[in-house]
C-alpha positions in Angstrom: 0.0 0.0 0.0 1.2 3.5 -1.0 0.0 6.3 1.2 0.5 9.9 0.2 0.1 12.7 2.8 -0.5 16.2 1.3 -1.8 17.8 4.5 0.5 18.6 7.4 4.0 17.8 6.1 4.1 16.1 2.7 5.2 12.5 2.9 5.0 9.3 1.0 4.8 5.9 2.7 5.4 2.7 0.9 5.5 -0.7 2.5 5.0 0.8 5.9 8.0 3.0 5.6 8.4 6.7 4.8 10.2 6.9 1.5 9.8 10.6 0.7 9.8 13.4 3.3 8.9 17.1 2.8 12.4 18.1 3.6 13.6 16.3 0.5 11.8 18.7 -1.9 14.1 21.4 -3.2 11.6 24.2 -2.8 8.1 25.6 -3.2 7.8 24.7 -6.9 8.8 21.1 -6.4 6.3 20.7 -3.5 3.5 22.4 -5.4 4.0 20.5 -8.6 4.2 17.2 -6.7 0.9 17.8 -4.9 -0.8 19.0 -8.2 0.3 16.0 -10.2 -0.8 13.6 -7.4 -4.3 15.1 -7.3 -4.6 15.4 -11.0 -3.1 11.9 -11.7 -6.1 10.6 -13.6 -5.2 12.7 -16.6 -2.1 14.0 -18.5 -1.5 17.6 -17.4 -0.3 20.0 -20.2 3.0 21.7 -19.5 1.4 25.1 -20.0 -1.0 24.3 -17.2 1.9 23.5 -14.9 3.5 26.8 -16.0 0.4 28.7 -15.0 0.4 26.9 -11.7 4.0 27.8 -10.9 4.1 31.3 -12.4 0.6 32.7 -12.3 1.8 36.3 -13.0 3.6 35.3 -16.1 6.2 32.5 -16.9 9.8 33.5 -17.4 11.4 33.3 -20.8 13.1 30.0 -20.0 10.0 28.5 -18.3 10.2 25.3 -20.3 13.7 24.6 -19.1 12.9 25.5 -15.5 9.8 23.2 -15.5 11.7 20.4 -17.0 14.2 20.7 -14.1 11.3 20.5 -11.6 9.7 17.5 -13.2 13.1 15.8 -13.5 13.8 16.1 -9.8 10.3 14.8 -8.9 10.7 11.9 -11.3 14.0 11.0 -9.7 12.4 11.1 -6.2 9.4 9.0 -7.3 11.6 6.0 -7.9 11.8 5.5 -4.2 8.0 4.9 -4.0 8.0 1.6 -5.9 8.4 -0.2 -9.2 6.6 1.5 -12.1 5.9 4.7 -10.2 7.1 7.6 -12.2 6.0 10.9 -13.9 5.5 10.2 -17.6 6.0 12.7 -20.3 4.9 13.0 -23.9 3.2 15.3 -26.3 3.8 18.3 -24.0 2.2 16.7 -21.0 3.1 15.1 -17.7 1.2 12.5 -15.7 1.9 10.8 -12.3 1.7 7.1 -12.8 0.6 5.6 -9.5 -1.1 2.3 -8.6 -4.9 2.4 -8.7 -5.1 1.6 -5.0 -2.9 4.4 -3.8 -4.2 6.2 -0.7 -4.2 10.0 -0.7 -5.2 11.7 2.5 -7.3 14.5 1.0 -9.2 12.0 -1.1 -9.6 9.7 1.9 -11.2 12.6 3.8 -13.7 13.3 1.0 -14.6 9.7 0.8 -15.0 9.4 4.5 -17.3 12.4 4.9 -19.6 11.1 2.1 -19.8 7.8 4.1 -20.5 9.5 7.3 -23.3 11.7 5.9 -24.7 8.6 4.2 -24.8 6.8 7.6 -26.5 9.8 9.2 -29.2 9.9 6.5 -29.8 6.2 7.0 -30.3 6.7 10.7 -27.1 4.8 11.6 -25.4 7.5 13.7 -23.0 5.0 15.3 -21.6 4.0 11.9 -20.9 7.7 11.1 -18.5 8.4 13.9 -15.5 6.6 12.5 -15.5 8.1 9.0 -16.4 11.5 10.4 -13.5 11.4 12.7 -11.1 10.4 9.9 -12.4 13.3 7.7 -12.1 15.9 10.6 -8.6 14.8 11.5 -7.3 15.1 8.0 -9.1 18.3 7.2 -7.7 20.0 10.3 -4.2 19.7 9.0 -2.8 22.5 6.8 -2.6 21.9 3.1 0.7 23.1 1.6 1.3 25.5 4.5 2.9 28.8 3.3 2.0 28.3 -0.4 -0.2 31.2 -1.6 -1.1 29.8 -5.0 -4.8 30.1 -6.1 -4.9 26.4 -6.6 -3.7 25.7 -3.0 -6.2 28.2 -1.7 -9.0 26.4 -3.5 -7.9 23.0 -2.1 -7.8 24.5 1.4 -11.4 25.7 1.0 -12.4 22.2 0.0 -10.8 20.9 3.1 -12.5 23.5 5.3 -15.9 22.5 3.9 -15.0 18.9 4.6 -14.0 19.7 8.1 -17.3 21.5 8.8 -19.3 18.7 7.4 -17.4 16.2 9.5 -17.9 18.2 12.7 -21.6 18.4 12.0 -21.7 14.6 11.6 -19.8 14.3 14.9 -22.2 16.6 16.6 -25.2 14.5 15.4 -23.5 11.4 16.6 -22.9 12.9 20.1 -26.5 14.0 20.3 -27.8 10.6 19.3 -25.5 9.1 21.9 -26.6 11.4 24.7 -23.4 13.3 24.9 -24.5 16.9 24.3 -21.4 18.6 25.8 -19.3 17.0 23.1 -21.9 18.0 20.5 -21.6 21.6 21.7 -17.8 21.4 21.1 -18.2 20.0 17.6 -20.8 22.6 16.6 -18.7 25.4 18.0 -15.6 24.3 16.1 -17.7 24.1 12.9 -18.8 27.7 13.5 -15.3 28.8 14.0 -14.6 27.7 10.4 -17.9 28.9 8.9 -19.5 31.6 11.1 -22.7 31.9 9.0 -23.5 28.2 8.8 -27.1 27.9 10.1 -27.0 24.1 10.2 -24.2 24.3 12.7 -26.2 26.9 14.7 -29.2 24.5 14.8 -27.0 21.7 16.1 -25.6 24.0 18.7 -29.0 25.1 19.8 -30.2 21.5 20.1 -27.0 20.5 22.0 -27.6 23.2 24.6 -31.2 22.2 25.0 -30.2 18.5 25.4 -27.7 19.7 28.0 -30.6 21.0 30.1 -29.8 24.6 29.1 -32.5 25.7 26.6 -31.9 29.4 27.6 -28.4 29.1 26.1 -29.9 27.6 23.0 -32.2 30.7 22.7 -29.3 33.0 23.2 -27.5 31.2 20.4 -30.4 31.8 18.1 -30.4 35.5 19.1 -26.7 35.7 18.4 -27.3 34.2 14.9 -30.1 36.6 14.2 -28.1 39.6 15.2 -25.1 38.4 13.1 -27.2 37.8 9.9 -29.0 41.1 10.3 -25.9 43.2 10.9 -23.7 41.5 8.3 -26.1 40.3 5.6 -29.4 42.1 6.2 -31.3 38.8 6.4 -33.2 36.7 9.0 -32.5 33.1 10.0 -34.2 30.5 7.8 -37.6 29.0 8.6 -35.8 25.7 9.6 -33.7 27.6 12.2 -36.7 29.5 13.4 -38.5 26.3 14.0 -35.8 25.0 16.3 -35.9 28.3 18.1 -39.7 27.9 18.6 -39.2 24.4 19.9 -36.8 25.7 22.5 -39.3 28.4 23.7 -42.0 25.8 24.2 
């Protein structure tokens, strides 16, 4: 099994051993190109696309030579992963040739959160906890820390959404299991990532109520209402208002 970690510190594990560490990458361009080719490995990536990734404000005159040097270094590193693992080239394109069963952390997080939400919808909250925890754990780690490329920023946004979804699943699991204090923590963390997310507010309101403190749930609703009105000029949704009315009664 080959495992590739793109969150936290980049690393590649093969046969239970770390064969590539982040410290082995020469610099930002090598690290960014490696991550991009891993995520886009299902297709050949045109060299011009990689040039736009590395030099978004305009590629240098000798960009083709510079890109070839980056890819050459990565191809040399990839030999440590296993037989047949390489970065192919041809017709002005590059593609990372990896086994079909390779495990990539950001993809594992996306798969896990889909499974967790599916379990919640099926009424199997207990089965949601494991995959939700996997997704939340991966999504908490930084993606290409320090890299300010537009692509890296979009990937971070995806991870942030995954983290919030995972935290909401965890909150629902804790509520179903009669652990409202833990549900409060999960909902609050979700709101620290997405402050306007009403579904997280509803979970927080229900969690306070199950804790025996409906007044705090009411205050949470009032905080949301004030935030939406002052920042967006809108009111909470009918679904959120319904939870509020439940707390009042």
